N, CA, C and O of each residue as an XYZ file, in Angstrom:
840
protein
N     134.956    125.063     82.716
C     134.953    123.597     82.600
C     133.871    122.980     83.486
O     133.121    122.102     83.060
N     133.809    123.475     84.766
C     132.836    122.904     85.684
C     131.411    123.189     85.231
O     130.547    122.316     85.320
N     131.155    124.410     84.742
C     129.807    124.760     84.288
C     129.378    123.871     83.134
O     128.242    123.395     83.105
N     130.288    123.639     82.171
C     129.930    122.796     81.033
C     129.690    121.361     81.467
O     128.820    120.685     80.919
N     130.448    120.892     82.444
C     130.235    119.539     82.974
C     128.854    119.422     83.601
O     128.155    118.431     83.387
N     128.465    120.412     84.360
C     127.153    120.409     85.000
C     126.036    120.455     83.976
O     125.013    119.788     84.132
N     126.229    121.232     82.942
C     125.215    121.306     81.883
C     125.077    119.976     81.165
O     123.971    119.549     80.835
N     126.205    119.324     80.926
C     126.146    118.009     80.268
C     125.429    116.994     81.145
O     124.653    116.178     80.648
N     125.683    117.043     82.436
C     125.019    116.120     83.359
C     123.499    116.305     83.307
O     122.753    115.328     83.230
N     123.048    117.555     83.349
C     121.601    117.802     83.343
C     120.972    117.454     82.001
O     119.883    116.881     81.950
N     121.661    117.801     80.908
C     121.121    117.501     79.575
C     121.000    115.999     79.379
O     119.968    115.512     78.917
N     122.048    115.265     79.728
C     121.997    113.817     79.559
C     121.015    113.170     80.532
O     120.415    112.140     80.226
N     120.857    113.780     81.699
C     119.862    113.280     82.640
C     118.466    113.344     82.051
O     117.687    112.399     82.176
N     118.152    114.468     81.404
C     116.837    114.630     80.765
C     116.673    113.629     79.630
O     115.621    113.001     79.501
N     117.703    113.476     78.808
C     117.628    112.542     77.682
C     117.412    111.108     78.151
O     116.553    110.398     77.629
N     118.190    110.693     79.130
C     118.053    109.323     79.649
C     116.681    109.117     80.275
O     116.070    108.061     80.107
N     116.195    110.127     81.000
C     114.881    110.022     81.638
C     113.779    109.828     80.603
O     112.901    108.982     80.774
N     113.828    110.608     79.539
C     112.805    110.504     78.492
C     112.862    109.133     77.814
O     111.829    108.500     77.598
N     114.060    108.685     77.484
C     114.204    107.389     76.810
C     113.709    106.252     77.691
O     112.975    105.380     77.226
N     114.103    106.257     78.953
C     113.678    105.192     79.862
C     112.164    105.218     80.082
O     111.518    104.170     80.092
N     111.604    106.412     80.259
C     110.167    106.517     80.471
C     109.377    105.999     79.284
O     108.415    105.248     79.449
N     109.783    106.399     78.088
C     109.087    105.939     76.879
C     109.255    104.440     76.683
O     108.317    103.760     76.267
N     110.435    103.924     76.978
C     110.688    102.489     76.817
C     109.787    101.666     77.731
O     109.216    100.659     77.312
N     109.665    102.105     78.983
C     108.806    101.394     79.937
C     107.351    101.448     79.495
O     106.639    100.446     79.568
N     106.908    102.606     79.039
C     105.522    102.752     78.594
C     105.231    101.872     77.385
O     104.204    101.195     77.343
N     106.122    101.878     76.408
C     105.931    101.067     75.202
C     105.949     99.582     75.540
O     105.140     98.815     75.018
N     106.869     99.173     76.410
C     106.955     97.761     76.804
C     105.668     97.310     77.479
O     105.203     96.192     77.259
N     105.094     98.183     78.303
C     103.841     97.855     78.985
C     102.703     97.696     77.985
O     101.915     96.757     78.087
N     102.613     98.604     77.024
C     101.554     98.542     76.004
C     101.700     97.290     75.154
O     100.715     96.608     74.873
N     102.925     96.988     74.743
C     103.177     95.809     73.907
C     102.814     94.534     74.669
O     102.169     93.636     74.129
N     103.243     94.472     75.939
C     102.953     93.291     76.750
C     101.456     93.058     76.883
O     100.989     91.922     76.801
N     100.702     94.140     77.089
C      99.251     94.009     77.270
C      98.539     93.786     75.939
O      97.657     92.934     75.835
N      98.923     94.553     74.925
C      98.232     94.502     73.629
C      98.324     93.131     72.988
O      97.359     92.656     72.389
N      99.472     92.495     73.107
C      99.668     91.202     72.454
C      99.531     90.038     73.427
O      99.865     88.901     73.095
N      99.039     90.325     74.627
C      98.772     89.256     75.585
C      99.976     88.444     75.960
O      99.879     87.228     76.124
N     101.126     89.098     76.103
C     102.348     88.347     76.393
C     102.394     87.858     77.833
O     102.949     86.797     78.120
N     101.801     88.646     78.744
C     101.817     88.292     80.170
C     103.237     87.986     80.632
O     103.479     87.039     81.381
N     104.152     88.802     80.172
C     105.565     88.615     80.479
C     105.937     89.461     81.694
O     105.830     90.686     81.661
N     106.380     88.793     82.776
C     106.729     89.516     83.999
C     107.895     90.467     83.781
O     108.042     91.446     84.513
N     108.722     90.188     82.782
C     109.871     91.050     82.513
C     109.415     92.385     81.928
O     110.000     93.424     82.233
N     108.382     92.367     81.095
C     107.888     93.585     80.454
C     106.814     94.290     81.252
O     106.665     95.507     81.135
N     106.067     93.569     82.053
C     104.932     94.128     82.782
C     105.428     94.945     83.966
O     105.881     94.383     84.963
N     105.345     96.271     83.860
C     105.864     97.146     84.923
C     105.039     97.076     86.200
O     105.461     97.604     87.228
N     103.872     96.436     86.159
C     103.049     96.311     87.359
C     103.589     95.262     88.322
O     103.074     95.124     89.432
N     104.610     94.526     87.921
C     105.223     93.531     88.798
C     106.615     93.993     89.203
O     107.337     94.591     88.405
N     106.990     93.708     90.459
C     108.304     94.122     90.954
C     109.445     93.347     90.283
O     110.597     93.778     90.321
N     109.120     92.208     89.670
C     110.154     91.409     89.012
C     110.486     91.917     87.620
O     111.413     91.421     86.980
N     109.745     92.893     87.154
C     109.966     93.409     85.807
C     111.225     94.265     85.751
O     111.777     94.664     86.777
N     111.662     94.535     84.526
C     112.809     95.418     84.331
C     112.520     96.789     84.928
O     113.389     97.397     85.552
N     111.296     97.273     84.734
C     110.911     98.577     85.264
C     110.980     98.601     86.788
O     111.416     99.589     87.379
N     110.548     97.506     87.425
C     110.584     97.442     88.880
C     111.997     97.501     89.419
O     112.275     98.226     90.375
N     112.890     96.739     88.806
C     114.299     96.741     89.228
C     114.943     98.092     88.932
O     115.691     98.633     89.746
N     114.639     98.624     87.753
C     115.222     99.905     87.345
C     114.783    101.039     88.271
O     115.566    101.939     88.573
N     113.539    100.990     88.716
C     113.043    102.005     89.644
C     113.868    102.018     90.922
O     114.242    103.082     91.414
N     114.152    100.828     91.462
C     114.940    100.737     92.685
C     116.371    101.227     92.469
O     116.938    101.910     93.322
N     116.945    100.872     91.322
C     118.321    101.299     91.023
C     118.403    102.825     90.933
O     119.314    103.439     91.489
N     117.449    103.426     90.231
C     117.464    104.880     90.054
C     117.123    105.606     91.354
O     117.672    106.673     91.627
N     116.226    105.039     92.155
C     115.950    105.612     93.469
C     117.208    105.549     94.327
O     117.523    106.497     95.046
N     117.922    104.437     94.250
C     119.185    104.312     94.970
C     120.201    105.354     94.516
O     120.945    105.904     95.327
N     120.223    105.620     93.205
C     121.132    106.647     92.675
C     120.762    108.021     93.213
O     121.640    108.818     93.542
N     119.464    108.301     93.302
C     119.007    109.586     93.848
C     119.382    109.710     95.327
O     119.782    110.781     95.785
N     119.250    108.613     96.064
C     119.617    108.616     97.482
C     121.113    108.892     97.645
O     121.511    109.732     98.452
N     121.929    108.184     96.880
C     123.375    108.386     96.958
C     123.753    109.820     96.590
O     124.612    110.426     97.230
N     123.105    110.358     95.552
C     123.381    111.729     95.126
C     122.985    112.734     96.206
O     123.675    113.732     96.415
N     121.872    112.467     96.891
C     121.423    113.359     97.964
C     122.428    113.387     99.109
O     122.699    114.446     99.675
N     122.976    112.231     99.447
C     123.983    112.198    100.520
C     125.277    112.875    100.077
O     125.969    113.476    100.898
N     125.611    112.786     98.797
C     126.777    113.512     98.286
C     126.589    115.015     98.450
O     127.506    115.722     98.868
N     125.396    115.497     98.119
C     125.105    116.931     98.280
C     125.210    117.322     99.753
O     125.746    118.381    100.079
N     124.704    116.474    100.635
C     124.789    116.753    102.071
C     126.237    116.881    102.531
O     126.558    117.724    103.368
N     127.104    116.042    101.980
C     128.509    116.038    102.396
C     129.258    117.304    102.012
O     130.292    117.613    102.603
N     128.747    118.046    101.026
C     129.433    119.272    100.583
C     128.581    120.515    100.844
O     128.786    121.556    100.220
N     127.625    120.400    101.771
C     126.739    121.529    102.087
C     126.782    121.828    103.579
O     125.776    121.646    104.266
N     127.927    122.285    104.103
C     128.033    122.522    105.556
C     127.062    123.562    106.080
O     126.616    123.468    107.224
N     126.726    124.560    105.257
C     125.828    125.615    105.723
C     124.362    125.190    105.690
O     123.511    125.858    106.276
N     124.067    124.097    105.018
C     122.680    123.613    104.924
C     122.632    122.117    105.187
O     121.835    121.395    104.588
N     123.495    121.661    106.090
C     123.606    120.217    106.319
C     122.338    119.620    106.911
O     121.959    118.502    106.564
N     121.681    120.354    107.800
C     120.457    119.817    108.405
C     119.384    119.618    107.346
O     118.754    118.562    107.292
N     119.172    120.622    106.503
C     118.120    120.554    105.497
C     118.409    119.471    104.462
O     117.535    118.669    104.134
N     119.630    119.452    103.953
C     119.972    118.430    102.949
C     120.041    117.040    103.587
O     119.747    116.038    102.935
N     120.428    116.984    104.853
C     120.473    115.692    105.545
C     119.082    115.104    105.731
O     118.881    113.905    105.542
N     118.119    115.947    106.101
C     116.727    115.478    106.229
C     116.213    115.006    104.871
O     115.543    113.978    104.774
N     116.531    115.765    103.825
C     116.126    115.385    102.467
C     116.669    114.004    102.101
O     115.932    113.144    101.620
N     117.969    113.803    102.336
C     118.597    112.514    102.014
C     118.022    111.395    102.867
O     117.835    110.276    102.388
N     117.739    111.699    104.141
C     117.174    110.681    105.032
C     115.781    110.266    104.576
O     115.443    109.083    104.609
N     114.970    111.233    104.151
C     113.620    110.917    103.665
C     113.679    110.026    102.428
O     112.924    109.060    102.316
N     114.573    110.350    101.507
C     114.729    109.518    100.311
C     115.225    108.123    100.677
O     114.820    107.135    100.064
N     116.099    108.044    101.672
C     116.610    106.739    102.121
C     115.491    105.889    102.719
O     115.435    104.680    102.496
N     114.603    106.525    103.478
C     113.472    105.804    104.065
C     112.517    105.297    102.987
O     111.967    104.201    103.096
N     112.328    106.109    101.942
C     111.483    105.665    100.826
C     112.094    104.433    100.173
O     111.382    103.479     99.857
N     113.408    104.448     99.968
C     114.088    103.286     99.378
C     113.947    102.064    100.275
O     113.696    100.961     99.790
N     114.109    102.257    101.581
C     113.982    101.141    102.520
C     112.575    100.541    102.478
O     112.415     99.321    102.522
N     111.561    101.398    102.393
C     110.183    100.914    102.311
C     109.940    100.158    101.010
O     109.260     99.132    101.002
N     110.496    100.665     99.913
C     110.328     99.988     98.625
C     110.994     98.611     98.645
O     110.484     97.669     98.038
N     112.109     98.490     99.325
C     112.822     97.211     99.381
C     112.143     96.218    100.314
O     112.131     95.017    100.046
N     111.575     96.724    101.417
C     110.936     95.834    102.392
C     109.513     95.451    102.006
O     108.991     94.440    102.477
N     108.879     96.260    101.144
C     107.540     95.989    100.627
C     106.507     95.711    101.710
O     105.887     94.647    101.701
N     106.305     96.637    102.643
C     105.238     96.428    103.637
C     103.876     96.703    103.007
O     103.781     97.191    101.881
N     102.825     96.379    103.760
C     101.476     96.686    103.265
C     101.297     98.206    103.193
O     101.801     98.944    104.039
N     100.569     98.659    102.165
C     100.305    100.094    101.987
C     101.600    100.897    101.885
O     101.739    101.947    102.512
N     102.534    100.401    101.101
C     103.840    101.063    100.989
C     103.714    102.474    100.442
O     104.471    103.359    100.841
N     102.767    102.700     99.530
C     102.603    104.043     98.956
C     102.155    105.023    100.028
O     102.674    106.136    100.105
N     101.195    104.621    100.858
C     100.706    105.497    101.925
C     101.794    105.776    102.950
O     101.899    106.893    103.456
N     102.603    104.771    103.259
C     103.680    104.950    104.232
C     104.776    105.869    103.687
O     105.384    106.638    104.433
N     105.017    105.779    102.383
C     106.069    106.585    101.774
C     105.653    108.033    101.543
O     106.500    108.922    101.458
N     104.357    108.263    101.442
C     103.848    109.596    101.069
C     104.356    110.729    101.954
O     104.798    111.746    101.417
N     104.316    110.609    103.299
C     104.795    111.734    104.122
C     106.270    112.042    103.894
O     106.659    113.208    103.818
N     107.090    110.999    103.784
C     108.518    111.209    103.549
C     108.756    111.806    102.163
O     109.645    112.636    101.973
N     107.946    111.367    101.200
C     108.057    111.909     99.854
C     107.689    113.379     99.817
O     108.329    114.167     99.121
N     106.650    113.754    100.568
C     106.219    115.152    100.595
C     107.308    116.048    101.184
O     107.595    117.118    100.647
N     107.913    115.608    102.289
C     109.002    116.384    102.901
C     110.189    116.491    101.957
O     110.779    117.561    101.807
N     110.538    115.368    101.316
C     111.670    115.370    100.388
C     111.426    116.320     99.222
O     112.336    117.038     98.807
N     110.209    116.328     98.691
C     109.888    117.210     97.554
C     110.016    118.679     97.949
O     110.551    119.486     97.188
N     109.524    119.025     99.139
C     109.629    120.416     99.607
C     111.094    120.832     99.720
O     111.474    121.918     99.282
N     111.906    119.968    100.305
C     113.325    120.295    100.490
C     114.076    120.296     99.156
O     114.981    121.105     98.953
N     113.705    119.404     98.261
C     114.310    119.395     96.932
C     113.965    120.680     96.175
O     114.802    121.245     95.471
N     112.726    121.125     96.333
C     112.287    122.358     95.663
C     113.070    123.559     96.193
O     113.445    124.446     95.427
N     113.314    123.586     97.492
C     114.111    124.656     98.093
C     115.559    124.593     97.607
O     116.180    125.623     97.340
N     116.081    123.392     97.499
C     117.442    123.226     96.984
C     117.537    123.703     95.541
O     118.526    124.328     95.158
N     116.523    123.415     94.746
C     116.516    123.816     93.337
C     116.627    125.325     93.177
O     117.197    125.806     92.198
N     116.084    126.074     94.135
C     116.116    127.536     94.057
C     117.522    128.097     94.208
O     117.762    129.264     93.900
N     118.462    127.267     94.684
C     119.829    127.745     94.912
C     120.758    127.471     93.732
O     121.924    127.867     93.763
N     120.262    126.805     92.699
C     121.133    126.411     91.584
C     120.406    126.616     90.260
O     119.437    125.919     89.960
N     120.882    127.583     89.468
C     120.212    127.919     88.204
C     120.349    126.818     87.164
O     119.486    126.671     86.298
N     121.427    126.041     87.240
C     121.650    124.988     86.243
C     120.884    123.716     86.589
O     120.177    123.158     85.749
N     121.029    123.266     87.823
C     120.378    122.018     88.237
C     118.932    122.218     88.668
O     118.144    121.273     88.667
N     118.582    123.454     89.039
C     117.249    123.725     89.565
C     116.099    123.277     88.684
O     115.197    122.596     89.173
N     116.089    123.631     87.391
C     114.965    123.212     86.534
C     114.813    121.697     86.447
O     113.692    121.193     86.386
N     115.925    120.968     86.441
C     115.862    119.501     86.358
C     115.303    118.926     87.654
O     114.487    118.004     87.628
N     115.741    119.467     88.785
C     115.237    118.993     90.076
C     113.747    119.288     90.210
O     112.981    118.441     90.669
N     113.341    120.484     89.810
C     111.915    120.819     89.876
C     111.092    119.907     88.965
O     110.013    119.454     89.346
N     111.599    119.644     87.776
C     110.891    118.752     86.851
C     110.739    117.366     87.467
O     109.686    116.741     87.342
N     111.790    116.884     88.133
C     111.710    115.587     88.799
C     110.657    115.575     89.887
O     109.923    114.598     90.041
N     110.581    116.670     90.649
C     109.564    116.769     91.708
C     108.150    116.747     91.124
O     107.262    116.076     91.650
N     107.953    117.484     90.036
C     106.632    117.550     89.403
C     106.224    116.182     88.866
O     105.095    115.739     89.079
N     107.132    115.520     88.179
C     106.830    114.196     87.612
C     106.550    113.198     88.725
O     105.651    112.365     88.601
N     107.312    113.275     89.811
C     107.082    112.372     90.938
C     105.695    112.603     91.530
O     104.998    111.651     91.881
N     105.296    113.869     91.641
C     103.960    114.183     92.140
C     102.871    113.663     91.221
O     101.858    113.136     91.681
N     103.085    113.813     89.912
C     102.103    113.311     88.937
C     101.984    111.791     89.038
O     100.885    111.242     88.964
N     103.126    111.114     89.208
C     103.113    109.655     89.315
C     102.325    109.204     90.548
O     101.555    108.245     90.494
N     102.536    109.917     91.661
C     101.842    109.541     92.902
C     100.342    109.813     92.797
O      99.525    108.947     93.108
N      99.986    111.026     92.353
C      98.573    111.388     92.235
C      97.874    110.517     91.190
O      96.744    110.073     91.390
N      98.571    110.280     90.066
C      97.998    109.439     89.019
C      97.726    108.031     89.502
O      96.709    107.429     89.158
N      98.646    107.507     90.305
C      98.455    106.155     90.853
C      97.263    106.130     91.813
O      96.450    105.207     91.774
N      97.163    107.151     92.679
C      96.076    107.194     93.656
C      94.716    107.323     92.971
O      93.776    106.590     93.280
N      94.631    108.271     92.033
C      93.367    108.468     91.315
C      93.039    107.251     90.448
O      91.892    106.808     90.398
N      94.053    106.718     89.769
C      93.845    105.550     88.915
C      93.347    104.348     89.681
O      92.482    103.613     89.205
N      93.897    104.143     90.879
C      93.461    103.001     91.701
C      91.987    103.135     92.081
O      91.239    102.158     92.064
N      91.582    104.352     92.422
C      90.178    104.569     92.795
C      89.252    104.383     91.601
O      88.165    103.821     91.728
N      89.693    104.860     90.438
C      88.875    104.711     89.237
C      88.728    103.241     88.857
O      87.642    102.793     88.491
N      89.816    102.504     88.946
C      89.775    101.075     88.611
C      88.766    100.358     89.505
O      87.980     99.532     89.043
N      88.807    100.695     90.798
C      87.882    100.066     91.742
C      86.447    100.524     91.504
O      85.526     99.708     91.485
N      86.256    101.836     91.323
C      84.908    102.385     91.147
C      84.232    101.884     89.885
O      83.019    101.676     89.867
N      85.011    101.687     88.829
C      84.450    101.250     87.550
C      84.464     99.735     87.391
O      84.031     99.202     86.369
N      84.964     99.054     88.407
C      84.975     97.592     88.356
C      85.917     97.037     87.298
O      85.672     95.969     86.738
N      86.988     97.762     87.029
C      87.956     97.318     86.019
C      88.992     96.397     86.656
O      89.409     96.616     87.793
N      89.398     95.389     85.936
C      90.399     94.457     86.441
C      91.770     94.733     85.872
O      91.990     95.728     85.183
N      92.696     93.825     86.176
C      94.070     93.973     85.709
C      94.177     93.834     84.196
O      95.198     94.202     83.615
N      93.147     93.314     83.555
C      93.176     93.140     82.100
C      92.566     94.328     81.357
O      92.329     94.247     80.152
N      92.314     95.422     82.060
C      91.717     96.594     81.408
C      92.798     97.602     81.017
O      93.889     97.631     81.586
N      92.453     98.433     80.018
C      93.369     99.487     79.592
C      93.557    100.520     80.695
O      94.639    101.093     80.825
N      92.530    100.765     81.484
C      92.626    101.740     82.564
C      93.676    101.308     83.593
O      94.461    102.121     84.082
N      93.672    100.031     83.902
C      94.651     99.503     84.857
C      96.067     99.639     84.303
O      97.000     99.986     85.026
N      96.209     99.361     83.011
C      97.528     99.490     82.376
C      97.995    100.942     82.358
O      99.170    101.229     82.588
N      97.057    101.860     82.079
C      97.400    103.286     82.060
C      97.857    103.743     83.441
O      98.807    104.517     83.565
N      97.175    103.259     84.479
C      97.564    103.586     85.849
C      98.995    103.120     86.129
O      99.794    103.840     86.727
N      99.293    101.910     85.686
C     100.634    101.372     85.895
C     101.696    102.153     85.141
O     102.792    102.376     85.657
N     101.377    102.567     83.924
C     102.333    103.329     83.112
C     102.636    104.673     83.769
O     103.794    105.081     83.860
N     101.586    105.358     84.228
C     101.774    106.667     84.864
C     102.655    106.528     86.096
O     103.562    107.332     86.311
N     102.387    105.509     86.903
C     103.149    105.338     88.139
C     104.592    104.937     87.878
O     105.517    105.604     88.341
N     104.787    103.857     87.142
C     106.125    103.285     87.014
C     107.012    104.073     86.051
O     108.177    104.331     86.353
N     106.472    104.452     84.902
C     107.250    105.276     83.987
C     107.543    106.634     84.622
O     108.635    107.182     84.471
N     106.539    107.171     85.344
C     106.723    108.448     86.015
C     107.811    108.393     87.069
O     108.639    109.299     87.156
N     107.819    107.339     87.870
C     108.841    107.199     88.908
C     110.236    107.076     88.300
O     111.190    107.667     88.806
N     110.355    106.315     87.224
C     111.652    106.150     86.577
C     112.158    107.481     86.041
O     113.329    107.819     86.214
N     111.285    108.231     85.394
C     111.664    109.552     84.885
C     112.054    110.470     86.042
O     113.074    111.158     85.977
N     111.248    110.480     87.091
C     111.481    111.382     88.221
C     112.803    111.082     88.921
O     113.585    111.997     89.179
N     113.059    109.821     89.229
C     114.292    109.488     89.944
C     115.524    109.755     89.080
O     116.577    110.128     89.597
N     115.395    109.565     87.774
C     116.521    109.872     86.883
C     116.820    111.369     86.885
O     117.976    111.777     86.988
N     115.775    112.179     86.772
C     115.956    113.634     86.775
C     116.526    114.112     88.111
O     117.427    114.950     88.140
N     116.009    113.588     89.197
C     116.482    114.021     90.510
C     117.935    113.612     90.743
O     118.725    114.388     91.281
N     118.280    112.400     90.341
C     119.666    111.961     90.504
C     120.613    112.846     89.704
O     121.662    113.251     90.204
N     120.243    113.147     88.459
C     121.087    114.003     87.613
C     121.203    115.407     88.201
O     122.298    115.967     88.262
N     120.084    115.972     88.631
C     120.109    117.306     89.212
C     120.945    117.377     90.474
O     121.693    118.334     90.672
N     120.824    116.369     91.332
C     121.588    116.350     92.572
C     123.083    116.180     92.311
O     123.906    116.790     92.993
N     123.431    115.366     91.338
C     124.855    115.226     90.980
C     125.405    116.560     90.482
O     126.531    116.935     90.809
N     124.609    117.269     89.695
C     125.037    118.579     89.198
C     125.255    119.565     90.352
O     126.191    120.364     90.317
N     124.403    119.510     91.360
C     124.589    120.358     92.544
C     125.868    119.979     93.271
O     126.637    120.845     93.690
N     126.088    118.689     93.415
C     127.309    118.209     94.092
C     128.560    118.673     93.366
O     129.523    119.103     94.000
N     128.554    118.589     92.044
C     129.712    119.024     91.255
C     129.994    120.506     91.499
O     131.153    120.915     91.581
N     128.944    121.300     91.614
C     129.121    122.739     91.832
C     129.665    123.042     93.224
O     130.428    123.992     93.395
N     129.284    122.251     94.213
C     129.631    122.564     95.598
C     130.894    121.881     96.091
O     131.460    122.305     97.099
N     131.346    120.850     95.420
C     132.519    120.146     95.929
C     133.750    121.050     95.803
O     133.828    121.867     94.886
N     134.707    120.905     96.719
C     135.917    121.731     96.664
C     136.717    121.448     95.392
O     136.791    120.307     94.937
N     137.311    122.493     94.825
C     138.145    122.313     93.633
C     139.391    121.512     93.995
O     139.905    121.627     95.107
N     139.876    120.700     93.052
C     141.053    119.881     93.314
C     142.270    120.736     93.630
O     143.089    120.381     94.478
N     142.382    121.867     92.941
C     143.531    122.736     93.178
C     143.529    123.256     94.611
O     144.586    123.424     95.219
N     142.334    123.509     95.146
C     142.227    123.978     96.524
C     142.666    122.898     97.498
O     143.358    123.168     98.480
N     142.247    121.655     97.207
C     142.624    120.545     98.077
C     144.123    120.278     98.023
O     144.731    119.957     99.044
N     144.728    120.409     96.837
C     146.172    120.177     96.716
C     146.952    121.209     97.512
O     147.987    120.898     98.102
N     146.447    122.453     97.528
C     147.178    123.518     98.202
C     146.939    123.575     99.690
O     147.636    124.297    100.403
N     145.960    122.820    100.175
C     145.638    122.849    101.598
C     146.563    121.946    102.388
O     147.072    120.954    101.866
N     146.780    122.292    103.646
C     147.570    121.440    104.521
C     146.728    120.248    104.934
O     145.505    120.293    104.806
N     147.352    119.170    105.432
C     146.575    117.997    105.865
C     145.509    118.349    106.898
O     144.406    117.802    106.862
N     145.840    119.287    107.848
C     144.848    119.669    108.858
C     143.683    120.408    108.218
O     142.532    120.229    108.616
N     143.989    121.250    107.214
C     142.919    121.997    106.561
C     141.995    121.075    105.802
O     140.787    121.308    105.755
N     142.549    120.021    105.202
C     141.729    119.089    104.445
C     140.749    118.369    105.356
O     139.656    117.981    104.941
N     141.172    118.196    106.634
C     140.267    117.517    107.568
C     139.339    118.504    108.251
O     138.546    118.122    109.111
N     139.435    119.794    107.865
C     138.552    120.791    108.448
C     138.976    121.240    109.823
O     138.167    121.798    110.564
N     140.272    121.003    110.201
C     140.724    121.380    111.539
C     141.674    122.596    111.493
O     142.198    122.999    112.531
N     141.890    123.155    110.356
C     142.829    124.261    110.244
C     142.208    125.557    110.721
O     142.862    126.600    110.698
C-alpha cells in the first residue's frame, strides 16, 4: 500500500509539473504575442500568477524538506541543512533584496547537492528529486546566460529573447519546485513510522524516551 502511494505521489508530481510549466510558458507567449501587457499573465512580474505560484510551490518544497528532516534521525544534520537552505531561499524571494538571484545561488547550490545525496537513498523518489535539481539548475543557468545575452545584444523587454529568458526561469522554477516537493513528500511517506507501530508503542516510546 505504501509503495503504491509513493508511486502515485511521484507520478502525479511529474504530471502537475509538466502541466504547470507548459501553462506558464503558453501564457507568457500569448501575453507577448498579442500585446496584452497583462501583469497576471506576464511571468516576468512578481504579481503574475506564475510569480505567486512559484512562491507557493517553493513553500511546499520547504515544508516537505522539514517533514523529511523530522523523520530522518540518522541524517538529521544533512536534511536539516537542506531544509534550512531552502527556507533561506524562500525568505530571500519574499523579501526581494537587490541581486536576489546572486544571494540565493550559494544556498541553492548546497541544497541541490544535499537533495542529490538524498535522492540516492530512495529508488522511487530519487529520479523525481534528481529531475527537479536538474531543471532548477537549467532555470538558474538559463536566466544568467539569458540576462547577459539580452544586455550584450541590446534587446529590451519587448524582445523574444527577453521573453524566452523569462520562460526558462519562471516555468523552470515552477516545474522544479513541484518535482522536488513531490519527491520529498514521497521520501517522508517512506520514512514516517507506520500507524500500527505507533498504536502499539507506549506513550514514553512515542516520545522517544523508551
